C-alpha positions in Angstrom: 129.8 141.5 127.6 129.6 145.1 127.2 133.2 145.2 124.9 131.0 142.2 123.0 128.1 145.1 122.3 130.3 147.5 121.3 132.2 145.7 119.0 128.9 144.1 117.3 127.8 148.0 116.9 131.2 148.9 115.2 130.8 145.9 113.2 127.0 146.6 111.8 128.1 150.3 111.6 130.5 149.9 109.2 128.3 147.3 107.1 125.6 149.8 107.3 128.1 152.8 105.7 129.2 152.2 102.2 131.3 155.0 102.8 133.4 153.5 105.6 134.1 150.5 103.5 135.1 152.3 100.0 136.2 155.2 98.8 134.0 157.7 96.8 134.0 157.5 93.1 135.9 160.2 91.2 135.0 162.4 89.2 137.7 162.3 86.4 137.9 165.9 84.3 139.8 166.2 81.4 142.2 169.3 81.1 145.1 170.6 79.7 147.1 172.7 82.0 149.7 174.0 78.9 146.9 176.6 78.3 147.6 178.1 82.0 145.2 180.7 83.9 142.8 181.8 85.3 141.7 177.9 84.1 144.4 175.4 85.3 147.6 176.7 86.4 150.9 176.0 88.9 150.9 178.5 92.3 154.2 179.3 94.1 154.0 175.9 95.7 153.4 173.9 92.5 149.9 172.8 93.1 147.5 173.1 90.6 145.1 176.1 91.0 142.6 177.9 88.9 138.7 178.6 88.0 138.1 174.9 86.7 140.2 173.9 88.9 137.9 174.6 92.1 135.1 174.2 89.8 135.5 170.8 89.8 136.0 170.3 93.2 132.5 171.9 94.0 131.1 169.8 91.4 132.5 166.6 92.6 131.1 167.3 95.8 128.1 167.8 95.2 127.9 164.3 93.1 129.6 162.9 96.6 132.7 161.8 94.3 136.4 163.2 94.6 138.2 165.2 92.0 140.4 163.9 89.9 142.6 166.0 87.3 143.3 164.2 83.6 145.7 166.0 81.3 145.6 165.4 77.5 146.2 168.1 74.4 143.7 171.2 74.6 142.5 170.8 71.4 142.0 166.8 71.4 140.3 165.9 74.8 136.5 165.7 73.3 137.9 162.4 71.1 139.0 161.2 74.4 135.1 160.6 75.2 134.9 158.8 72.4 136.6 155.8 74.3 134.8 154.0 77.3 135.2 155.7 80.5 138.0 152.8 81.2 140.1 153.0 78.1 140.5 157.1 78.3 140.5 157.7 81.8 137.8 160.8 82.1 134.1 161.6 82.8 133.3 164.6 81.3 135.8 167.5 79.3 135.9 171.1 81.5 138.5 173.2 80.2 137.1 176.2 78.5 135.3 174.8 76.2 132.7 176.8 74.1 128.9 176.0 73.1 129.8 174.8 69.3 127.0 173.2 66.8 129.7 171.0 65.8 130.8 169.9 69.3 126.9 169.3 70.4 126.4 166.5 67.8 128.7 164.8 68.9 129.6 165.5 72.8 126.0 167.1 74.5 127.0 170.0 76.9 126.0 170.5 80.4 124.3 174.1 81.0 126.7 176.8 80.9 128.9 177.7 83.8 130.5 180.7 82.4 130.0 183.5 79.8 133.2 184.8 77.6 133.3 187.0 75.2 135.9 187.7 72.5 139.0 189.9 74.1 141.3 191.6 71.8 144.8 192.4 73.0 147.6 194.5 71.8 151.2 195.8 72.9 150.7 199.4 74.6 153.0 200.8 72.3 150.4 200.4 69.6 147.8 202.0 71.6 148.2 205.3 69.3 147.7 203.5 65.9 145.9 200.1 66.7 142.3 201.4 67.9 140.2 198.0 68.0 138.6 195.5 65.8 138.3 198.3 62.6 141.7 198.2 62.3 141.8 194.0 61.4 139.6 194.7 58.8 142.0 197.1 56.8 145.6 196.3 56.4 148.5 198.5 57.7 149.8 201.3 56.4 152.6 199.5 54.7 149.8 196.8 52.8 150.9 194.2 55.1 148.1 191.8 56.7 148.2 191.9 60.8 149.9 189.1 62.4 147.3 187.9 64.9 147.8 184.8 67.1 144.9 182.4 68.5 144.2 179.7 70.3 143.7 176.2 67.6 140.4 175.0 67.5 138.8 177.7 69.4 136.1 179.6 68.7 138.5 182.8 68.6 140.3 180.6 66.1 136.6 180.2 64.0 135.7 184.0 63.9 139.0 185.0 63.2 138.3 182.7 59.9 135.5 184.8 59.0 135.3 186.9 55.8 135.8 190.3 57.7 139.1 189.7 58.6 140.1 187.1 55.4 142.4 189.4 53.3 143.6 191.8 56.0 145.4 189.4 58.9 147.2 186.7 58.6 146.3 184.1 61.3 149.0 182.4 63.6 147.6 179.3 65.4 149.2 177.9 68.6 148.2 175.1 71.5 149.3 177.4 74.0 147.6 180.8 75.3 150.5 181.7 77.1 153.1 181.7 74.3 151.3 183.6 72.3 150.5 186.1 74.8 154.5 186.6 75.2 154.8 187.4 71.1 152.3 189.9 71.2 154.9 191.5 74.3 157.9 190.7 72.8 156.1 192.7 69.5 156.4 189.3 67.2 153.0 189.3 66.4 150.8 192.2 66.5 147.7 191.2 68.7 145.9 188.2 69.6 142.3 187.1 70.1 141.6 185.0 73.5 138.5 184.6 75.8 138.3 187.3 78.3 138.9 184.8 81.5 142.2 184.2 79.5 142.7 187.7 78.6 142.1 189.4 81.8 144.2 187.0 83.3 147.1 187.9 81.9 146.9 191.4 81.0 146.3 191.9 85.1 149.9 190.4 85.4 151.5 192.2 82.1 153.1 195.8 81.9 153.1 195.9 78.1 149.5 194.1 77.4 146.3 196.0 77.0 142.8 195.0 75.5 142.4 197.1 72.5 138.7 197.3 72.1 135.1 196.3 74.0 135.6 192.6 73.8 132.7 191.3 71.4 130.9 187.8 70.3 129.7 186.3 73.9 129.1 183.0 74.4 128.9 180.0 76.8 131.6 177.4 78.5 129.9 174.4 78.7 130.8 170.8 79.8 131.1 168.0 77.3 130.0 164.5 78.0 129.2 161.2 76.1 126.2 161.2 74.6 124.9 158.1 76.5 125.7 159.5 80.1 122.3 161.3 80.8 122.3 160.8 84.7 125.7 162.3 84.5 125.2 165.6 82.7 121.5 165.6 85.1 123.7 165.9 88.1 126.2 168.4 86.7 123.1 170.3 85.9 121.6 170.8 88.6 124.7 171.3 90.6 126.0 174.5 88.4 122.6 175.4 88.7 122.8 175.6 92.8 126.5 176.4 92.6 124.7 179.8 90.3 121.5 180.3 93.0 123.9 179.8 96.2 126.8 182.1 95.0 128.9 179.1 95.1 130.1 179.7 91.3 130.5 183.6 92.3 132.5 183.1 95.0 135.1 181.0 93.0 134.9 183.3 89.7 135.6 186.1 92.1 138.5 184.6 94.1 140.3 184.4 90.2 139.1 188.1 89.0 137.1 186.2 86.3 133.6 187.7 88.2 131.7 190.2 85.5 128.2 191.4 84.7 127.9 188.6 81.8 127.6 186.2 84.6 124.3 187.6 85.8 122.5 186.1 83.0 123.9 182.6 84.1 121.0 182.0 86.2 118.7 182.9 83.4 120.5 179.9 81.1 120.5 177.5 84.1 116.9 177.9 85.0 114.2 179.6 82.6 115.5 179.2 79.4 115.8 175.8 76.7 118.9 174.8 76.3 121.0 174.9 73.6 119.6 177.5 72.5 119.8 177.9 68.9 123.2 177.8 67.8 122.9 179.7 64.1 122.0 182.8 65.5 123.2 183.3 69.0 127.0 184.4 68.3 126.8 188.2 68.1 128.0 189.6 64.8 128.4 186.4 63.2 129.0 186.1 59.3 127.1 183.5 57.3 128.9 181.4 55.1 128.2 178.3 54.0 129.5 175.1 54.7 132.6 174.0 52.8 132.0 170.6 51.5 135.1 167.9 51.5 137.0 169.4 47.8 136.9 172.8 49.5 138.5 171.4 52.4 141.0 169.8 50.0 142.1 172.8 48.2 143.2 174.0 51.8 145.4 171.0 52.3 146.6 171.2 49.2 148.0 174.9 49.8 149.5 173.8 53.1 151.0 171.2 51.5 153.1 173.8 49.4 154.2 175.0 52.2 155.5 171.5 53.6 157.4 171.0 50.3 158.9 174.4 50.5 160.2 173.8 54.4 161.8 170.3 52.9 163.5 171.8 49.6 164.7 174.9 51.2 166.2 173.2 54.6 167.6 169.8 53.0 170.5 171.3 51.0 171.7 173.2 54.0 171.4 170.3 56.1 173.4 168.5 53.2 176.3 171.4 53.3 176.8 172.0 57.0 176.6 167.8 57.5 179.1 167.3 54.8 181.4 170.3 56.3 180.9 168.8 59.8 181.8 165.4 58.7 185.1 166.5 56.9 185.9 168.0 60.5 185.3 164.9 62.2 187.5 162.9 59.9 189.9 165.1 59.0 190.2 167.8 61.2 192.5 168.5 64.1 191.6 167.0 67.9 190.4 170.5 68.2 188.2 170.3 65.9 187.2 166.7 65.6 185.4 167.4 69.4 183.6 170.2 69.0 182.1 168.7 66.2 181.8 165.5 67.9 179.7 167.2 70.3 177.6 169.5 67.6 176.6 165.5 66.2 175.7 164.1 69.6 173.6 166.6 71.0 171.6 167.5 68.3 170.7 163.9 67.8 170.4 163.6 71.3 167.6 166.8 71.5 164.1 166.5 70.1 163.3 168.8 67.4 160.8 170.1 68.8 162.8 171.4 71.1 165.0 172.9 69.2 162.6 174.8 67.4 161.5 176.5 70.5 165.1 177.6 71.0 165.5 178.9 67.8 162.3 180.4 67.6 161.1 181.5 71.4 164.5 181.7 73.5 167.3 183.0 70.7 165.4 186.5 70.1 165.8 187.0 73.5 169.9 185.8 74.1 170.7 187.7 71.2 168.3 190.8 70.7 167.3 192.0 67.4 167.7 188.7 66.2 164.4 188.3 65.2 163.4 185.5 62.7 159.9 184.9 60.9 158.0 181.5 61.1 159.4 180.5 58.2 163.1 181.2 58.8 162.9 179.6 61.9 161.7 176.3 60.8 164.1 176.2 58.1 167.1 176.8 60.5 165.5 174.4 62.8 165.2 172.2 60.4 168.5 172.3 58.5 170.5 172.3 62.2 169.0 169.4 63.2 169.3 167.2 59.8 172.6 168.1 59.5 173.2 166.2 62.7 172.2 163.0 60.9 174.0 164.2 57.7 176.7 164.3 59.0 177.2 161.0 60.1 175.7 159.5 56.9 178.7 161.3 55.1 180.9 160.2 57.8 180.3 156.8 57.1 181.1 157.7 53.3 184.1 159.3 53.8 185.4 156.6 56.4 184.9 153.7 53.2 187.0 154.9 51.2 190.7 153.5 51.7 192.9 155.8 53.3 195.4 154.7 50.2 193.8 157.0 47.9 194.2 160.6 49.8 198.0 159.3 49.9 198.0 158.6 46.4 196.4 161.7 45.6 198.9 163.8 47.9 202.0 161.8 45.6 200.5 163.4 43.0 200.6 166.5 43.6 197.1 168.0 44.5 196.7 169.6 47.7 194.9 168.2 50.2 191.8 170.0 49.7 192.0 169.2 45.8 192.2 165.6 46.9 189.0 165.5 49.1 187.0 167.5 46.1 188.0 165.8 43.0 189.0 162.5 44.8 187.2 161.4 48.3 184.1 163.1 48.5 182.7 162.3 44.7 183.1 158.2 46.3 181.9 159.1 49.6 178.8 160.7 47.7 177.9 157.6 45.9 178.0 155.7 48.8 175.8 157.8 50.8 173.4 158.9 48.5 170.6 156.5 48.9 170.5 157.3 53.1 170.7 160.7 51.9 167.4 160.4 50.0 166.0 158.9 52.7 166.2 161.2 55.2 164.4 163.6 52.3 162.0 161.5 52.6 161.9 162.1 56.6 162.1 165.5 56.5 158.7 166.2 54.5 156.9 164.2 57.8 159.2 165.9 60.6 157.8 169.5 59.1 154.9 168.8 61.4 156.6 169.7 63.6 157.1 173.6 63.0 153.2 174.2 63.8 154.4 174.9 67.2 156.2 177.9 66.0 153.2 179.4 64.4 153.7 177.8 60.9 150.8 176.4 59.2 151.5 173.3 57.0 150.2 170.2 55.6 149.1 168.6 59.1 148.8 171.6 61.4 146.3 172.2 58.5 144.4 168.6 59.0 144.3 169.6 62.7 142.8 173.1 61.9 140.2 171.8 59.4 139.2 168.8 61.9 138.4 170.5 64.7 135.3 172.9 62.4 134.7 169.5 60.5 134.3 166.5 62.4 132.0 165.2 60.0 135.0 164.9 57.7 137.1 163.3 59.5 137.8 160.5 57.7 138.0 161.7 54.3 140.1 164.9 55.5 142.8 161.8 57.2 142.5 159.9 54.2 143.3 163.0 52.0 146.2 164.2 54.2 147.8 160.7 54.2 147.5 160.4 50.5 149.3 163.6 50.1 152.2 162.8 51.9 152.2 159.3 49.9 152.4 161.8 47.1 155.3 164.0 48.1 157.4 161.2 49.7 157.0 157.7 47.2 158.5 159.8 44.1 161.4 160.1 46.1 161.3 156.6 47.4 161.3 155.4 43.9 164.3 157.4 43.4 166.3 156.0 46.8 165.4 152.5 45.3 166.7 153.5 41.6 170.1 154.9 43.1 170.4 151.8 45.6 170.1 149.4 42.1 172.1 151.5 39.9 175.0 151.8 43.0 175.4 148.3 43.4 175.5 147.2 39.7 178.0 150.0 39.6 179.6 148.6 42.3 179.6 145.0 41.3 180.8 145.7 37.7 183.7 147.4 39.2 185.0 144.7 41.2 
């Protein structure tokens, strides 16, 4: 009887306790760990840590949930909220997102969980000549603009585009804060502007970086939510307010070295102030500028398209020359020439263009001191080398299509091997491969978009940049960008069709 009584009570307890019969609901928060510390990064054991990791765990506990990190590209995280929760896999965006008027319209934000400022970071060797923000408003003594790196889509990005710096800096956009910091350490950038948490984190870990001036332009980190998630947003607000009151947030921030006197104002914004504040006047030292219309934005896209054309027309001829040399080596060279040429082709075709560009711009200068490519130079070199492998295969196919008897006949007539190649073989092979080569040229226009990872602002990079701050024009910007790519590539497609018809006609006549 006692056993039956005990069993019955255990069953009743299981039925009346949901926590014993089902797992807790997850709080899925979108983040980009590529941005690094102190937000989200890996420790020595390979675990994700950071003040936002612990903040997400705290919020999940307060909501009776478990924390679930979902990764994505930083500047695209808000777009995941446009999808249904089951499709996007996230409930909120929590990754150092600043309170901005354009984002607030689409993705209502919580109360602030952190107050940041913008910090100017330079190399210590420049401290004597680079004293602070004022120096950025003047060109360097040699008349060239300062090169300044920022995180694309951030408030720092928007601020450095203002009229105050428009003619005195060359802005370099990158999605990776750690990479930009490394370029300042290597003196390949003059400075970078970052939020104070990232600035403190990287300066503490570097022997060469320093903050050049007092941080300016304070703002708020907030959690982005879906417009319809009123209940979740209110629960998060209550948890944030409780964490500020009890000191739970302060303990997390002190652990990661991001607590400062600015955070003393968090309780004021959490409890006693209407939220959000008037965003037009909340920023310090703001520069009032008229909002651009879509045709002004088109002008910027058109300018960036010029960089796309420049990269294509400078890199492809180099790729053609390298490809022809490699193809000749593979078809007519001795084994000790054929083997390295084959390795060259297979390696370049088997590795991503993105990785090759990283190697040329970021790693090669470390391996060969003094070899310091500019972003444009690295882009041309990277694209040329990558496409040379594909052109080598085109030319090799063309060379192999020419009967060997023609080479033998040319040699029998007294031509040297090089003369026979130059006069007899290569011209015929070139006629055969011209259509596929033209198609590769068209593809190159689109592949220049990868160059954005090495600080080049080409058409796709400019589209992303403009979209981040002009989300109301998302459809117009997409169509304009696609139209510009079409205008650049379609004439070449017509040329390829013309050549294919002409060559097929001449081939039929010769038979």
